[in-house]
C-alpha positions in Angstrom: 46.7 88.8 25.4 44.7 87.4 28.3 41.5 85.4 27.6 38.4 86.9 29.1 36.9 84.6 31.8 33.2 84.3 32.4 31.7 83.0 35.6 28.1 81.9 35.4 26.0 81.4 38.5 22.6 79.7 38.2 19.9 80.0 40.8 16.6 78.1 40.6 13.8 79.1 42.9 11.2 76.3 43.0 7.9 78.0 43.7 5.0 76.5 45.5 1.3 76.4 44.4 0.5 79.9 45.7 -0.1 82.6 43.1 2.7 85.1 43.1 2.3 88.4 41.2 4.8 89.7 38.7 6.1 92.7 40.8 6.9 90.4 43.8 8.8 88.0 41.5 10.7 90.9 39.9 11.6 92.2 43.3 12.9 88.8 44.4 14.9 88.5 41.2 16.4 91.9 41.7 17.3 91.1 45.3 19.0 87.8 44.3 21.1 89.6 41.6 22.2 92.3 44.0 23.1 89.7 46.7 25.1 87.6 44.2 27.0 90.6 42.7 27.9 91.9 46.2 29.0 88.4 47.4 31.1 87.8 44.3 32.7 91.3 44.5 33.5 90.6 48.1 35.5 87.5 47.1 37.2 88.7 43.9 40.0 91.2 43.5 39.1 94.9 43.2 38.5 95.7 39.5 38.3 92.1 38.4 34.6 92.3 37.5 34.2 94.4 34.3 30.5 93.7 33.6 27.6 91.8 35.1 24.7 90.5 33.0 21.6 88.9 34.4 18.4 87.5 33.0 15.3 85.8 34.4 13.5 82.9 32.8 10.3 81.2 33.7 9.3 77.6 33.1 6.9 75.0 34.4 7.9 71.5 35.2 5.7 68.5 35.7 6.9 65.0 36.6 10.5 65.8 36.0 9.8 67.1 32.5 10.9 70.6 31.7 9.2 73.0 29.4 11.1 75.4 27.2 12.3 78.6 28.9 10.2 81.7 28.2 11.7 85.1 27.8 11.2 87.1 31.0 10.0 90.3 29.2 7.4 88.4 27.3 6.3 86.6 30.5 6.1 89.9 32.4 3.9 91.5 29.7 1.5 88.5 29.7 1.5 88.2 33.5 0.7 91.9 34.0 -2.3 91.8 31.6 -3.9 89.2 33.9 -3.6 91.4 37.0 
């Protein structure tokens, strides 16, 4: 029996100081996922990808210290309340 292989790709977008609203961040995330899936499928054999899972996290970093990751759905709810 073959062992299932998992390929993990991590992208970090370091954001500037400008305020970016939730819908624009979600659109950028969706575009990054679509681009990554299409690029990978273009390189891998047909039928070799059985499932793709993606998630977005949000954190803040100051002076090379990293905060804990927040769940994207919780962040989205909090962010949309402020708009």
